[in-house]
Structure formats: C-alpha cells, structure tokens
N, CA, C and O atoms as a MOPAC input file, in Angstrom:
PM7 MOZYME 1SCF
protein

 N    250.08700 1   103.43700 1    -4.00400 1
 C    249.17400 1   102.70800 1    -2.97500 1
 C    247.59900 1   102.24600 1    -3.84700 1
 O    246.87900 1   102.92600 1    -4.57800 1
 N    247.49200 1   100.90000 1    -3.41800 1
 C    246.16800 1   100.79500 1    -4.22400 1
 C    245.60500 1   100.59200 1    -2.74500 1
 O    246.11900 1   100.14300 1    -1.72000 1
 N    244.08800 1   101.20400 1    -3.10600 1
 C    242.89300 1   100.32100 1    -1.88000 1
 C    241.87000 1   100.14900 1    -1.92500 1
 O    241.12600 1   100.90300 1    -2.55200 1
 N    241.37300 1    98.91200 1    -1.16600 1
 C    239.88700 1    98.44800 1    -1.91900 1
 C    239.56300 1    98.16600 1    -0.80600 1
 O    240.41300 1    97.73000 1    -0.03000 1
 N    238.17100 1    98.34400 1    -0.39400 1
 C    237.12800 1    98.12800 1     0.87100 1
 C    235.42300 1    97.55800 1     0.63800 1
 O    234.81300 1    97.23300 1    -0.38000 1
 N    235.06800 1    97.61300 1     1.93400 1
 C    233.48100 1    96.51700 1     1.12700 1
 C    232.68600 1    98.38400 1     1.72000 1
 O    232.60400 1    99.03500 1     2.76100 1
 N    232.29800 1    98.51300 1     0.33200 1
 C    231.35100 1    99.88100 1     0.55200 1
 C    230.29000 1    99.72300 1     1.65200 1
 O    229.99500 1   100.86300 1     2.00900 1
 N    229.60600 1    98.84400 1     2.32700 1
 C    228.96800 1    98.74300 1     3.14900 1
 C    229.38700 1    98.85600 1     3.94400 1
 O    228.46400 1    99.18900 1     4.68700 1
 N    230.95700 1    98.82300 1     4.95900 1
 C    231.57500 1    98.95200 1     5.63800 1
 C    232.16600 1   100.10100 1     6.51100 1
 O    232.48600 1   100.31000 1     7.68200 1
 N    232.11800 1   101.08800 1     4.62100 1
 C    232.22800 1   102.29700 1     4.70100 1
 C    231.32500 1   103.18800 1     4.62100 1
 O    231.62500 1   104.38100 1     4.66900 1
 N    229.97200 1   102.73500 1     4.47500 1
 C    228.77000 1   103.42500 1     4.20200 1
 C    228.87900 1   103.69200 1     6.29600 1
 O    229.09300 1   104.73500 1     6.91300 1
 N    228.68400 1   102.59200 1     6.70800 1
 C    228.37800 1   102.03700 1     7.97900 1
 C    229.27600 1   102.97200 1     8.90900 1
 O    228.75700 1   103.70600 1     9.75000 1
 N    230.86800 1   102.89000 1     8.67500 1
 C    232.02100 1   103.98200 1     9.18600 1
 C    231.38600 1   105.19000 1     9.37300 1
 O    231.04300 1   105.59000 1    10.48600 1
 N    231.10800 1   106.14600 1     7.74000 1
 C    230.81900 1   107.23000 1     8.05600 1
 C    229.54000 1   107.28500 1     8.60100 1
 O    229.47400 1   108.40800 1     9.10200 1
 N    228.51300 1   106.71900 1     8.78200 1
 C    227.17800 1   106.98600 1     9.26600 1
 C    227.31200 1   107.20700 1    11.19700 1
 O    226.84200 1   108.06500 1    11.94400 1
 N    227.98800 1   106.25000 1    11.39700 1
 C    228.50800 1   105.74100 1    13.11900 1
 C    229.45800 1   106.66700 1    13.53600 1
 O    229.33700 1   107.23300 1    14.62200 1
 N    230.73400 1   106.95800 1    12.51100 1
 C    232.01200 1   107.87500 1    12.90100 1
 C    232.37000 1   109.62400 1    12.56500 1
 O    233.04800 1   110.58300 1    12.93300 1
 N    231.35300 1   109.17100 1    11.58900 1
 C    231.67200 1   110.77700 1    10.20900 1
 C    232.14100 1   111.04900 1     9.54600 1
 O    231.94500 1   112.13000 1     8.98900 1
 N    233.32900 1   109.94900 1     9.11600 1
 C    234.18400 1   109.50100 1     7.94100 1
 C    233.95100 1   108.05600 1     7.22200 1
 O    233.23700 1   107.19000 1     7.72800 1
 N    234.43800 1   107.94400 1     6.34000 1
 C    234.05100 1   106.55300 1     5.23600 1
 C    235.81400 1   106.54700 1     5.20000 1
 O    236.61700 1   107.36600 1     5.64700 1
 N    236.02000 1   105.20000 1     4.43700 1
 C    237.29500 1   105.01400 1     4.57900 1
 C    238.18900 1   105.18900 1     3.18600 1
 O    239.00800 1   104.33700 1     2.84200 1
 N    237.93800 1   106.35400 1     2.45800 1
 C    238.25300 1   106.53500 1     1.80000 1
 C    238.91700 1   107.97300 1     2.32200 1
 O    239.96000 1   108.38600 1     1.81600 1
 N    238.22400 1   108.70000 1     3.37300 1
 C    239.24600 1   109.56100 1     4.67500 1
 C    240.30700 1   108.82100 1     4.86000 1
 O    241.37600 1   108.85900 1     4.25100 1
 N    239.99700 1   108.18800 1     5.66800 1
 C    240.55400 1   106.55100 1     7.01800 1
 C    241.50500 1   106.69600 1     5.51100 1
 O    242.15100 1   107.70300 1     5.80100 1
 N    241.82800 1   106.42600 1     4.53800 1
 C    242.87800 1   105.96100 1     3.60300 1
 C    243.90300 1   107.15700 1     3.52800 1
 O    244.86500 1   107.01100 1     2.77400 1
 N    243.77900 1   108.33500 1     4.25100 1
 C    244.86600 1   109.38600 1     4.07300 1
 C    246.00600 1   108.84700 1     5.16200 1
 O    247.16900 1   108.90300 1     4.76300 1
 N    245.81700 1   108.42700 1     6.25500 1
 C    246.28800 1   108.16500 1     7.52000 1
 C    247.59000 1   106.86300 1     6.82200 1
 O    248.41200 1   106.42700 1     7.62800 1
 N    247.61800 1   106.57900 1     5.98000 1
 C    248.33600 1   105.61500 1     5.32800 1
 C    249.98700 1   106.84000 1     4.62800 1
 O    251.08400 1   106.36800 1     4.32800 1
 N    249.69800 1   108.02900 1     4.57000 1
 C    250.49100 1   109.22000 1     4.06500 1
 C    251.18800 1   109.80700 1     4.84900 1
 O    251.97600 1   110.69000 1     4.51200 1
 N    251.00900 1   109.40800 1     6.03400 1
 C    251.57800 1   110.38000 1     7.28200 1
 C    252.79500 1   109.47100 1     7.30000 1
 O    252.80700 1   108.24000 1     7.30400 1
 N    253.73500 1   110.25400 1     7.30800 1
 C    255.31500 1   109.88100 1     7.07400 1
 C    255.70100 1   109.32900 1     8.35900 1
 O    256.72300 1   108.65200 1     8.47400 1
 N    254.78400 1   109.63600 1     9.50500 1
 C    255.26300 1   108.92500 1    10.86100 1
 C    254.64500 1   108.04500 1    11.24200 1
 O    254.94300 1   107.52100 1    12.31600 1
 N    253.39900 1   107.51700 1    10.35400 1
 C    252.38900 1   106.72000 1    10.68300 1
 C    253.56400 1   105.27100 1    11.23100 1
 O    254.79100 1   105.23400 1    11.13300 1
 N    252.81100 1   104.43300 1    11.68300 1
 C    253.02600 1   103.23900 1    12.58900 1
 C    252.30500 1   102.06800 1    12.42200 1
 O    251.13100 1   101.92500 1    12.76300 1
 N    253.00700 1   101.22800 1    11.89700 1
 C    252.32500 1    99.63700 1    11.52200 1
 C    252.80600 1    98.94400 1    12.64100 1
 O    253.99900 1    98.85300 1    12.92900 1
 N    251.48400 1    98.25200 1    13.53400 1
 C    251.97600 1    97.12100 1    13.94000 1
 C    250.78600 1    95.64800 1    13.43000 1
 O    249.90700 1    95.92400 1    12.61400 1
 N    250.84800 1    94.63400 1    13.80700 1
 C    250.78000 1    93.35000 1    14.07000 1
 C    248.71200 1    93.62400 1    14.72300 1
 O    248.46000 1    94.15900 1    15.80300 1
 N    247.58000 1    93.09700 1    13.72900 1
 C    246.87100 1    92.81600 1    15.09000 1
 C    246.34000 1    91.98100 1    15.19100 1
 O    245.40000 1    91.70800 1    14.44400 1
 N    246.81200 1    91.09500 1    16.35400 1
 C    247.23500 1    89.97300 1    16.88800 1
 C    245.97100 1    89.53700 1    18.54600 1
 O    245.98000 1    88.85900 1    19.57300 1
 N    245.33200 1    90.22200 1    18.00300 1
 C    243.97900 1    90.50100 1    19.42100 1
 C    243.86000 1    89.31800 1    19.13000 1
 O    244.08500 1    88.68200 1    20.15900 1
 N    243.55500 1    88.42300 1    18.02700 1
 C    242.73600 1    87.64800 1    18.26600 1
 C    242.99000 1    86.78000 1    16.53800 1
 O    243.26500 1    87.56800 1    15.63300 1
 N    242.89900 1    85.28100 1    16.14400 1
 C    242.82500 1    85.04000 1    15.19100 1
 C    241.47200 1    85.35100 1    13.60900 1
 O    240.26900 1    85.22800 1    13.38000 1
 N    242.36000 1    85.66200 1    13.12900 1
 C    241.11400 1    86.77300 1    11.82500 1
 C    241.47700 1    85.43500 1    11.10200 1
 O    240.60100 1    85.35200 1    10.24200 1
 N    242.20400 1    84.45800 1    10.99200 1
 C    242.39700 1    83.32000 1     9.52500 1
 C    243.07700 1    84.18500 1     8.73000 1
 O    242.86100 1    83.71500 1     7.61300 1
 N    243.94100 1    85.40000 1     8.54000 1
 C    244.63800 1    86.08600 1     7.70400 1
 C    245.50000 1    86.99200 1     8.56200 1
 O    245.04300 1    87.21200 1     9.68400 1
 N    246.83800 1    87.65000 1     8.20600 1
 C    247.76000 1    88.69300 1     9.15700 1
 C    246.35300 1    90.01900 1     8.69000 1
 O    245.67900 1    90.20100 1     7.67500 1
 N    246.40500 1    90.45400 1     9.55200 1
 C    246.19800 1    91.94500 1     9.87800 1
 C    246.84600 1    92.85800 1    10.34700 1
 O    247.88600 1    92.51200 1    10.90600 1
 N    246.54000 1    94.27500 1    10.32200 1
 C    247.68800 1    94.79800 1    11.10200 1
 C    246.89600 1    96.83500 1    10.88400 1
 O    246.24000 1    97.50800 1    10.08900 1
 N    247.49000 1    96.92700 1    12.02900 1
 C    246.61200 1    98.26500 1    12.58300 1
 C    247.17100 1    99.30000 1    12.27400 1
 O    248.28100 1    98.97300 1    12.69300 1
 N    247.33300 1   100.37600 1    11.84800 1
 C    247.84700 1   101.71700 1    11.16200 1
 C    247.37100 1   102.46300 1    11.86100 1
 O    246.15900 1   102.64900 1    11.75800 1
 N    248.29700 1   103.33900 1    13.05600 1
 C    248.40300 1   104.27900 1    13.23600 1
 C    248.66200 1   106.20600 1    12.45700 1
 O    249.52300 1   107.07900 1    12.34400 1
 N    247.90800 1   106.05400 1    12.28100 1
 C    248.40000 1   107.50900 1    10.76100 1
 C    247.92500 1   108.61900 1    11.32600 1
 O    247.07100 1   108.31900 1    12.16000 1
 N    248.16400 1   110.19900 1    11.21300 1
 C    247.63500 1   111.93400 1    11.77700 1
 C    246.78900 1   111.38000 1     9.78500 1
 O    246.96400 1   110.67900 1     8.78800 1
 N    245.84000 1   112.45200 1    10.47400 1
 C    245.03700 1   112.91900 1     9.19800 1
 C    244.74700 1   114.32600 1     9.82600 1
 O    244.11800 1   114.43500 1    10.87800 1
 N    245.04900 1   114.98800 1     9.39500 1
 C    244.56600 1   116.63800 1     9.88500 1
 C    244.68000 1   117.00900 1    11.17500 1
 O    243.77500 1   117.69600 1    11.64800 1
 N    246.12800 1   116.52400 1    12.23200 1
 C    246.26300 1   116.62300 1    12.96100 1
 C    245.07800 1   115.94900 1    14.17200 1
 O    244.73100 1   116.72700 1    15.06100 1
 N    244.69800 1   115.03400 1    14.17600 1
 C    243.85900 1   113.72100 1    14.15200 1
 C    244.52500 1   112.53500 1    14.27200 1
 O    244.75500 1   112.12700 1    13.13300 1
 N    245.02000 1   111.65100 1    15.24400 1
 C    244.67900 1   110.70400 1    15.02700 1
 C    243.57500 1   109.73900 1    14.35800 1
 O    242.36500 1   109.91100 1    14.50300 1
 N    244.36000 1   108.34100 1    13.34500 1
 C    243.73600 1   107.19900 1    13.52700 1
 C    243.88300 1   105.98700 1    13.40000 1
 O    244.93700 1   105.66500 1    12.85100 1
 N    243.14100 1   105.08900 1    13.73800 1
 C    243.67100 1   103.96300 1    13.58600 1
 C    242.80700 1   103.25000 1    12.94700 1
 O    241.63200 1   103.20100 1    13.31100 1
 N    243.44900 1   102.33700 1    11.49000 1
 C    243.16600 1   102.28800 1    10.48100 1
 C    243.70400 1   100.29000 1    11.04200 1
 O    244.69700 1    99.82400 1    11.60200 1
 N    242.47000 1    99.71000 1    10.51900 1
 C    242.94700 1    98.42000 1    10.32800 1
 C    242.80800 1    97.71900 1     8.92900 1
 O    241.99400 1    98.11200 1     8.09300 1
 N    243.53800 1    96.80200 1     8.75400 1
 C    243.66500 1    96.32700 1     7.15300 1
 C    244.72600 1    95.13900 1     6.99100 1
 O    245.52000 1    94.97100 1     7.91600 1
 N    244.77300 1    94.46600 1     6.08300 1
 C    244.73100 1    93.40300 1     5.26700 1
 C    245.74000 1    93.90000 1     4.12600 1
 O    246.05000 1    95.01000 1     3.69400 1
 N    246.06000 1    92.77600 1     3.87500 1
 C    246.94500 1    92.72800 1     2.19200 1
 C    246.18000 1    91.91400 1     1.50900 1
 O    245.70500 1    90.94200 1     2.09600 1
 N    245.89300 1    92.14100 1     0.10600 1
 C    245.22200 1    91.00700 1    -0.58500 1
 C    245.73900 1    91.47700 1    -1.91800 1
 O    245.79100 1    92.61900 1    -2.37400 1
 N    246.17000 1    90.13800 1    -2.51900 1
 C    247.07100 1    90.20200 1    -4.16600 1
 C    247.63800 1    91.66500 1    -4.12300 1
 O    247.34100 1    92.49200 1    -4.98500 1
 N    248.52300 1    91.95000 1    -3.00500 1
 C    248.99500 1    93.11400 1    -3.35100 1
 C    248.71700 1    94.88200 1    -2.93400 1
 O    249.45000 1    95.86200 1    -2.79600 1
 N    246.79900 1    94.53400 1    -2.80700 1
 C    246.11100 1    96.00900 1    -2.02300 1
 C    245.79800 1    96.15200 1    -1.18300 1
 O    245.15500 1    95.19900 1    -0.74100 1
 N    245.95100 1    97.45100 1    -0.18100 1
 C    245.46300 1    97.67500 1     1.04400 1
 C    244.32900 1    97.45500 1     1.27100 1
 O    243.63300 1    98.26700 1     0.66200 1
 N    243.61700 1    96.60300 1     1.97800 1
 C    241.93900 1    96.00900 1     1.89300 1
 C    241.58600 1    96.87800 1     3.64600 1
 O    241.84400 1    96.28700 1     4.69500 1
 N    241.18800 1    97.82000 1     3.62500 1
 C    240.47600 1    98.36000 1     5.11400 1
 C    239.35900 1    97.83000 1     5.82500 1
 O    238.26300 1    97.92900 1     5.27200 1
 N    239.41100 1    97.40200 1     6.70400 1
 C    238.81900 1    96.55100 1     7.37300 1
 C    238.08300 1    97.33200 1     8.32000 1
 O    237.05000 1    96.93300 1     8.85800 1
 N    238.51800 1    98.24400 1     8.48600 1
 C    237.54100 1    99.61600 1    10.10500 1
 C    238.86300 1   100.31900 1    10.48900 1
 O    240.06400 1   100.04900 1    10.49000 1
 N    238.02500 1   101.39700 1    10.82800 1
 C    238.98600 1   102.70100 1    11.05300 1
 C    238.13000 1   104.00000 1    11.99600 1
 O    237.18700 1   104.78300 1    11.88400 1
 N    239.25500 1   103.56300 1    13.01600 1
 C    237.94000 1   104.63300 1    13.64400 1
 C    238.74300 1   105.80300 1    14.50500 1
 O    239.77900 1   105.14700 1    14.61900 1
 N    239.10200 1   107.27000 1    15.32400 1
 C    239.89700 1   108.16000 1    15.71900 1
 C    240.45400 1   107.32700 1    16.96200 1
 O    239.98700 1   106.30900 1    17.47100 1
 N    241.40700 1   107.94300 1    17.24300 1
 C    242.34500 1   106.81200 1    18.35800 1
 C    241.71900 1   107.65600 1    19.82500 1
 O    241.87300 1   108.79400 1    20.27000 1
 N    241.20200 1   106.83700 1    20.12800 1
 C    241.45900 1   107.07400 1    21.57600 1
 C    242.62600 1   107.52400 1    22.39600 1
 O    243.54700 1   108.01100 1    21.74000 1
 N    242.80300 1   107.45400 1    23.87500 1
 C    243.75600 1   108.70600 1    24.41100 1
 C    245.06900 1   107.48300 1    24.37100 1
 O    246.22600 1   107.63000 1    23.97600 1
 N    244.46600 1   106.39200 1    24.87400 1
 C    245.77600 1   105.33700 1    24.79800 1
 C    246.58100 1   105.22800 1    23.65800 1
 O    247.74600 1   105.60300 1    23.79700 1
 N    246.17400 1   104.73000 1    22.37300 1
 C    246.24500 1   105.02300 1    20.86600 1
 C    247.00500 1   105.54400 1    20.48400 1
 O    248.03800 1   105.24700 1    19.88400 1
 N    246.28700 1   106.95000 1    20.99600 1
 C    247.71400 1   108.38700 1    20.86700 1
 C    248.13800 1   108.55600 1    21.17800 1
 O    248.59000 1   109.61500 1    20.74100 1
 N    249.00700 1   107.94000 1    22.65500 1
 C    250.26800 1   107.71200 1    23.45100 1
 C    250.68300 1   106.82000 1    22.42100 1
 O    251.22900 1   107.45100 1    21.51600 1
 N    250.62300 1   105.39900 1    22.18000 1
 C    250.93900 1   104.59000 1    21.57400 1
 C    251.75000 1   105.34000 1    20.17400 1
 O    252.78700 1   105.13900 1    19.54200 1
 N    250.99300 1   105.97900 1    20.14500 1
 C    251.40600 1   106.58400 1    18.35200 1
 C    252.68500 1   107.18400 1    18.63100 1
 O    253.80400 1   106.81200 1    18.27800 1
 N    252.07500 1   108.90200 1    19.83400 1
 C    253.83500 1   109.21100 1    20.35000 1
 C    254.89100 1   108.91100 1    20.24500 1
 O    255.86900 1   109.44200 1    19.71700 1
 N    254.59500 1   107.26900 1    21.19500 1
 C    255.86300 1   106.45900 1    21.58400 1
 C    256.04900 1   106.51000 1    20.94300 1
 O    257.02900 1   107.25400 1    20.99100 1
 N    255.85600 1   106.20300 1    19.78000 1
 C    256.39600 1   104.77500 1    18.37400 1
 C    257.34400 1   106.13400 1    18.12100 1
 O    258.50900 1   105.77600 1    18.29000 1
 N    257.29300 1   107.38800 1    17.82200 1
 C    257.77300 1   108.77100 1    16.94300 1
 C    258.64800 1   108.89600 1    18.32500 1
 O    259.78600 1   108.42800 1    18.36500 1
 N    257.93200 1   109.69600 1    19.70200 1
 C    259.73600 1   110.26800 1    20.09800 1
 C    259.92300 1   109.44600 1    21.03000 1
 O    260.37200 1   109.96200 1    22.05300 1
 N    259.72100 1   108.19500 1    21.07000 1
 C    260.36700 1   107.37300 1    22.24200 1
 C    259.51400 1   107.06400 1    23.21100 1
 O    259.89700 1   106.42100 1    24.18800 1

C-alpha cells in the first residue's frame, strides 16, 4: 500500500492527539478493518472512514484515493460509539 498526507495536518494530529498519520496508517493492516463511505457531507471527492485496530486500540482514519495512493485526511482514536460499530462489523 502506498500512502501520502499533508505533513502539516499530520503534525497537527500529533500535537493534538499524540500520534501522526504514519502511525495511523498502521490501521490499514488490521485484517479485521472495516471501511465505509464517508457521506457525512459532500466533500467534492469520495472519502472513506476506516476503522482499524492498532496495538489493541481502535482508530478511525478518514482517507481518499488519489491516483492509486491512499491519502490520509484525518485520524483519531475511536470513541465508544465507533468502537461498537467496529465490533459489530466483526461480531455481528
């Protein structure tokens, strides 16, 4: 997998949340990851929300595909509702 991101956004994520986008990219390697369209608003491009486990913690990574590359837009640790959503996608 090939990733890219805006370095300023990655740094802001690190400063606000304690991890950068390089760390968040690990969620893509969770074999139980769940990907859903991000249709919360019209972004002018197709965006997706990935729910994935990194070292026992669920993360949500918003991304788009550009020329075959995964472009990370934002990331955060999943809240309780998002963790339940991840669990439901695995265990039904």
